[in-house]
C-alpha positions in Angstrom: 5.8 23.2 -16.6 7.9 20.2 -15.4 11.6 19.4 -15.3 11.7 18.3 -18.9 10.1 21.5 -20.2 12.4 24.1 -18.5 14.9 25.7 -20.9 18.6 26.4 -20.4 19.2 25.1 -16.9 17.9 21.7 -17.7 20.3 21.5 -20.7 23.2 22.2 -18.4 22.3 19.3 -16.2 21.5 16.7 -19.0 22.9 17.7 -22.3 21.3 15.0 -24.3 17.8 15.4 -22.7 16.1 16.9 -25.7 17.8 14.7 -28.2 16.7 11.3 -26.9 13.8 10.3 -24.8 12.9 6.7 -23.7 9.4 5.4 -23.9 7.8 4.2 -20.6 6.3 0.8 -20.4 4.3 0.0 -17.3 3.4 -3.4 -16.0 1.4 -3.6 -12.7 3.2 -6.9 -11.9 6.7 -5.6 -12.5 8.6 -4.2 -9.6 12.1 -4.3 -11.1 13.8 -3.1 -14.2 14.0 -5.5 -17.1 17.2 -7.4 -17.2 17.1 -7.6 -20.9 17.3 -4.0 -22.3 19.4 -2.6 -25.0 22.5 -0.6 -24.3 21.9 3.1 -23.8 24.3 3.9 -26.7 22.5 1.9 -29.4 20.3 4.7 -30.5 17.2 2.6 -30.3 14.3 3.8 -28.1 14.6 2.4 -24.6 11.6 1.0 -22.6 12.3 1.5 -18.9 10.3 -0.4 -16.4 8.9 0.6 -13.0 10.9 -0.5 -9.9 10.4 -0.5 -6.2 13.8 -2.0 -5.5 16.4 0.7 -4.7 19.1 -1.9 -4.6 19.0 -2.0 -8.4 19.8 1.7 -8.6 23.4 2.8 -9.6 25.6 3.2 -6.6 25.8 7.0 -6.9 22.1 7.4 -7.5 21.3 5.3 -4.4 23.8 7.2 -2.3 22.2 10.5 -3.2 18.7 9.1 -2.6 19.7 7.9 0.9 21.3 11.3 1.7 18.1 13.1 0.7 15.9 10.7 2.7 18.1 10.9 5.8 18.1 14.7 5.7 14.3 14.8 5.2 13.8 12.4 8.2 15.9 14.6 10.4 13.2 17.3 10.3 15.9 20.0 9.7 15.6 21.4 6.2 19.1 22.8 6.4 20.4 19.1 6.5 19.4 19.0 2.8 22.2 21.4 2.0 24.7 18.7 2.2 22.8 16.5 -0.2 22.6 19.4 -2.7 26.3 20.1 -2.4 27.1 16.7 -4.0 25.6 18.1 -7.2 27.3 20.7 -9.5 24.1 22.7 -9.5 21.3 22.9 -6.9 18.1 20.9 -7.8 15.6 22.5 -10.1 12.6 23.7 -8.0 10.5 24.7 -11.0 11.4 28.4 -10.6 14.3 30.8 -11.5 17.6 29.1 -10.9 18.7 32.1 -8.7 16.1 31.2 -6.0 17.6 29.1 -3.2 15.8 25.8 -2.9 15.9 25.8 0.9 14.5 29.3 1.2 11.8 28.4 -1.3 10.7 25.2 0.5 10.5 27.1 3.7 8.4 29.8 2.0 5.8 27.4 0.7 5.6 25.3 3.9 2.7 25.7 6.3 4.8 27.0 9.2 8.1 28.1 7.7 10.0 25.0 8.8 9.5 23.0 5.6 8.8 19.9 7.6 5.6 19.3 5.6 7.7 19.6 2.4 10.2 17.1 3.7 7.2 14.8 4.5 6.1 15.1 0.9 9.7 14.4 -0.2 9.8 11.2 1.7 6.3 10.2 0.4 7.6 10.7 -3.2 11.0 8.9 -2.7 9.3 5.9 -0.9 7.2 5.2 -4.0 8.3 3.3 -7.0 10.6 4.9 -9.6 11.4 4.6 -13.3 14.3 5.7 -15.5 15.0 7.4 -18.8 18.0 6.8 -21.1 19.5 10.1 -22.3 22.2 8.7 -24.6 25.4 6.8 -24.0 26.0 6.2 -20.3 23.4 8.8 -19.3 20.4 7.8 -17.2 18.0 9.7 -15.0 15.8 8.2 -12.3 12.3 9.6 -11.6 10.1 9.4 -8.5 7.3 8.6 -8.4 6.8 6.5 -11.4 3.3 8.0 -11.7 4.9 11.2 -13.0 5.8 9.4 -16.2 2.6 7.6 -17.1 -0.9 8.5 -18.1 -3.3 8.3 -15.1 -6.6 7.7 -16.9 -6.5 3.9 -16.8 -4.4 2.9 -13.8 -4.2 -0.6 -12.4 -5.5 -0.9 -8.8 -2.0 -1.0 -7.2 -1.0 2.3 -9.0 -4.3 3.9 -7.9 -3.4 3.1 -4.3 0.0 4.8 -4.8 -1.7 7.8 -6.3 -4.1 8.2 -3.4 -1.3 7.8 -0.9 0.6 10.6 -2.6 -2.2 13.0 -3.5 -5.2 12.2 -1.3 -8.7 11.4 -2.7 -9.7 14.8 -4.0 -6.4 15.6 -5.8 -6.1 12.0 -7.0 -9.4 12.2 -8.7 -8.5 15.5 -10.4 -5.3 14.0 -11.7 -7.1 11.0 -13.0 -9.5 13.2 -14.9 -6.7 15.3 -16.4 -4.7 12.1 -17.1 -1.5 13.7 -15.7 0.3 13.6 -12.4 0.6 17.1 -10.9 2.2 16.4 -7.5 5.8 16.6 -6.3 8.4 14.6 -8.2 12.1 14.1 -7.9 14.9 13.4 -10.5 18.3 11.9 -9.7 21.0 11.1 -12.3 23.0 8.0 -12.7 26.0 10.1 -11.6 24.3 11.0 -8.3 23.3 14.5 -9.4 20.1 15.6 -7.7 18.4 17.3 -10.7 14.9 18.2 -9.5 12.2 18.3 -6.8 9.1 20.3 -7.4 5.4 20.0 -8.3 4.6 19.1 -11.8 2.0 21.2 -13.6 
């Protein structure tokens, strides 16, 4: 179950999430969001593009992204607490909201330090991203873009990204299933860190 399928907690973070979803359009040659897109408040379905250019992110989104990456690079999982404190709620980790994300990441790491989880976090956040419009002035940004597209007919460049994120064995399993099942991250336009966990 992914971020978009969790019940009440997700509704608290993005109140319009279940009322409006954008449709993802992927172009292997496109590494920036389309300049010509309709206003989020028009009610028409949006067609977000994949981007690798973080300078095009909203200022608050980019600031949160950089805080998370800086904390992950430090090698100290507790540094991520500061990044989480910028959000009204802690990021969704795919489990009960009462579970502390830091404690959870330590518990699933190979040695209790969560440095391997921070490495995965950086791998994810260094890949391309996409966005969804949630209604008037509501956008969320999703890493990696592969989490939002079918994997059964990827262009070569996207296959390389998939292998870099998942490794050969898991990448082949994902391609066969047609769905990305690795770690993914979600940050809002307002800078809220909404999620980081493995999709299922």
